[in-house]
C-alpha positions as CSV (number, residue, x, y, z in Angstrom):
1,M,-22.8,2.7,-4.8
2,I,-19.5,2.5,-6.3
3,P,-20.1,2.7,-10.1
4,E,-17.8,0.7,-12.8
5,E,-17.2,3.2,-15.1
6,A,-15.2,4.8,-11.9
7,I,-12.4,1.5,-11.6
8,R,-9.5,3.3,-13.2
9,H,-5.9,1.8,-13.4
10,E,-2.9,4.1,-12.7
11,T,0.0,2.4,-14.7
12,V,2.9,3.3,-12.0
13,L,6.9,3.0,-13.9
14,D,8.7,0.9,-11.8
15,N,12.4,1.6,-10.0
16,V,14.9,-0.9,-9.7
17,G,14.5,-1.2,-6.3
18,Q,10.8,-2.3,-6.3
19,R,11.4,-4.5,-9.2
20,V,14.2,-6.2,-7.2
21,A,11.8,-6.5,-4.5
22,K,9.5,-8.7,-6.3
23,V,11.7,-10.9,-7.2
24,Y,13.2,-11.5,-3.8
25,A,9.6,-11.2,-2.6
26,E,8.8,-14.4,-5.1
27,A,11.4,-16.7,-4.0
28,L,10.8,-15.7,-0.3
29,L,6.7,-16.8,-1.0
30,R,7.7,-19.9,-3.3
31,A,10.0,-20.7,-0.4
32,A,7.3,-20.5,2.2
33,N,4.8,-22.1,0.2
34,Q,6.7,-25.6,-0.1
35,S,7.1,-25.7,3.9
36,G,3.2,-24.5,4.5
37,Q,4.7,-21.1,6.3
38,D,3.2,-18.7,3.6
39,A,1.0,-17.3,6.2
40,A,3.2,-16.7,9.1
41,V,6.0,-15.8,6.8
42,L,3.3,-12.9,5.8
43,E,2.9,-11.8,9.2
44,E,6.8,-11.9,11.0
45,L,7.4,-9.3,7.9
46,R,4.4,-7.8,8.9
47,S,5.1,-7.8,12.4
48,L,9.0,-6.8,11.5
49,V,8.1,-3.9,9.7
50,D,5.4,-2.1,11.5
51,D,6.1,-3.6,15.2
52,V,10.3,-3.1,15.3
53,Y,11.1,-0.5,12.4
54,R,8.6,1.5,13.8
55,R,9.0,0.9,17.4
56,D,13.4,1.1,16.7
57,P,13.9,3.1,12.6
58,G,17.6,2.9,14.2
59,I,17.5,-0.7,13.3
60,E,16.5,-0.2,9.7
61,Q,18.1,2.3,9.2
62,F,21.5,0.3,10.2
63,L,21.0,-2.5,8.9
64,A,19.9,-0.3,5.2
65,S,22.6,1.9,5.6
66,P,25.2,1.3,2.3
67,A,28.0,2.0,5.0
68,V,27.9,-0.7,7.3
69,G,29.8,-3.4,6.3
70,R,27.6,-6.7,5.7
71,E,29.9,-8.7,8.2
72,R,28.9,-6.5,11.0
73,K,25.1,-6.6,9.4
74,A,25.3,-10.2,9.5
75,E,26.0,-10.5,13.0
76,V,23.6,-8.5,14.4
77,I,21.3,-9.9,11.9
78,K,22.0,-13.9,13.5
79,R,21.5,-11.8,16.9
80,V,18.0,-10.4,16.6
81,F,16.4,-12.3,14.5
82,T,17.4,-16.4,15.7
83,G,15.0,-18.2,17.9
84,R,12.6,-15.0,17.2
85,A,11.6,-15.4,14.0
86,S,11.7,-18.7,12.1
87,E,14.6,-19.8,10.2
88,L,13.1,-19.4,6.8
89,L,12.9,-15.8,7.8
90,T,16.3,-15.4,8.5
91,N,18.0,-17.6,6.3
92,F,16.2,-15.0,3.6
93,L,17.3,-11.7,5.9
94,T,21.2,-13.5,5.3
95,V,20.8,-13.2,2.0
96,L,20.0,-10.1,1.4
97,N,22.0,-9.0,3.0
98,A,24.5,-10.9,1.4
99,H,23.6,-9.6,-2.0
100,D,23.7,-6.0,0.1
101,R,20.0,-5.6,-0.6
102,M,18.6,-5.0,2.8
103,E,17.3,-1.6,2.2
104,V,14.4,-3.6,0.2
105,L,13.4,-5.4,3.0
106,R,10.4,-2.7,2.9
107,A,9.7,-3.1,-1.0
108,V,9.8,-6.7,0.1
109,A,7.2,-6.7,2.7
110,R,4.9,-5.3,0.9
111,A,5.6,-7.1,-2.9
112,Y,4.9,-10.4,-0.5
113,A,1.7,-9.2,0.9
114,N,0.1,-8.9,-2.7
115,L,1.4,-11.6,-3.9
116,Y,0.0,-13.7,-0.6
117,D,-3.5,-11.8,-1.9
118,R,-3.0,-12.4,-5.3
119,G,-2.9,-16.2,-4.5
120,Q,-6.0,-15.9,-1.7
121,N,-7.4,-14.2,-4.6
122,R,-7.8,-11.3,-2.0
123,M,-7.0,-7.7,-2.2
124,Q,-6.4,-4.8,0.7
125,V,-9.1,-2.0,0.7
126,Q,-7.9,1.8,2.5
127,V,-11.2,2.9,3.1
128,R,-11.6,6.7,4.9
129,S,-14.7,8.2,6.1
130,A,-15.5,11.3,7.8
131,V,-17.4,8.9,10.9
132,P,-16.5,5.5,11.6
133,L,-18.4,2.9,9.4
134,A,-21.4,1.4,10.3
135,D,-21.3,-2.8,9.9
136,D,-24.0,-2.4,7.2
137,Q,-22.2,-0.1,5.1
138,R,-19.0,-1.6,5.1
139,E,-20.9,-4.9,4.6
140,R,-21.7,-3.1,1.5
141,I,-18.7,-1.4,0.1
142,A,-17.2,-4.9,0.3
143,G,-20.0,-6.3,-1.6
144,E,-19.4,-3.4,-4.3
145,L,-15.7,-4.3,-4.4
146,R,-16.3,-7.9,-4.7
147,A,-18.5,-7.4,-7.5
148,A,-16.4,-5.1,-9.4
149,F,-13.2,-6.5,-8.7
150,G,-14.1,-10.2,-8.5
151,K,-11.9,-10.5,-4.8
152,E,-12.1,-11.0,-1.3
153,P,-11.8,-7.2,-0.3
154,V,-10.3,-7.2,2.8
155,L,-11.3,-3.2,5.0
156,H,-9.2,-1.5,6.8
157,A,-11.2,1.5,8.1
158,S,-9.9,4.8,9.5
159,V,-12.1,8.6,10.5
160,D,-10.4,11.3,8.4
161,P,-12.9,13.9,9.2
162,A,-11.2,16.6,6.8
163,L,-12.9,14.8,4.3
164,L,-16.3,16.8,5.4
165,G,-19.1,13.6,4.3
166,G,-18.8,10.7,2.5
167,L,-15.8,8.7,2.2
168,V,-12.9,7.9,-0.3
169,V,-12.0,4.0,-1.3
170,Q,-8.1,3.1,-2.3
171,V,-7.5,-0.5,-3.5
172,D,-3.3,0.1,-4.9
173,D,-3.4,2.4,-7.3
174,W,-7.1,2.7,-7.6
175,V,-8.8,5.6,-6.2
176,Y,-12.7,6.4,-5.7
177,D,-13.0,9.6,-4.0
178,A,-16.8,9.9,-2.7
179,S,-15.8,12.6,0.0
180,V,-17.5,15.7,0.1
181,R,-14.5,17.9,0.5
182,T,-13.1,16.6,-3.2
183,R,-17.4,17.4,-4.9
184,L,-16.5,20.7,-2.6
185,D,-13.3,20.9,-4.6
186,L,-14.5,20.2,-8.0
187,I,-17.4,22.5,-7.7
188,R,-15.0,25.5,-7.4
189,K,-13.1,24.7,-9.6
190,Q,-16.2,24.6,-12.1
191,L,-17.3,28.6,-10.8
192,V,-13.9,29.8,-11.2
193,E,-13.5,28.3,-14.5
194,R,-16.8,29.7,-15.7
195,S,-16.3,32.6,-14.4
196,S,-12.8,33.1,-16.3
197,Y,-14.8,32.1,-19.6
198,A,-16.9,34.8,-18.8
199,I,-14.3,37.2,-18.1
200,Q,-12.6,36.4,-21.3
201,T,-15.9,35.9,-23.5
202,G,-16.3,39.7,-22.3
203,R,-12.7,41.2,-23.4
204,D,-13.9,38.8,-26.6
205,R,-17.0,41.1,-27.1
206,F,-15.2,44.0,-26.1
207,S,-11.9,43.7,-28.8
208,N,-14.8,43.1,-31.6
């Protein structure tokens, strides 16, 4: 079970790029909501970042490079995305380029996804385990997260044999680490601290 006291939130200092990306993401989501394309635009952004950028990193480097003029980028955006992406997303990319902000597109995609999930009262959850999770384990984890956060969790499970056993659950900046590797590291740290304390105590005794 994920205990309530295990839930912790870390304050992460936002940089200028992330703040700018959030502003653009909010504007894009408002426009997408008005035309009923919020879910479709989310999938387009994911496809762009997860598929296009991953398949051809050169495109991202080109669009994000300050050494490339906006006019040249505008030509590429029009040629690559017109007819392949929605008019809304294509126009958004054009506006982003006109303000020389193409380098924040990845951050825009993340911010848009977070805003969309918030509107749907759901959250993305990364779960790493030493072995594949059984269906009942996934359901139990989802139930505990649902009760703890009051949102519908969307689980993304992956296998990490280095954990040895147990699992690690991450929601944004909150992390619940119940892996065997972490417990062993904690035990090892405690043993070292106790050993250091015993040595220092012995030194103090002899000094006295």
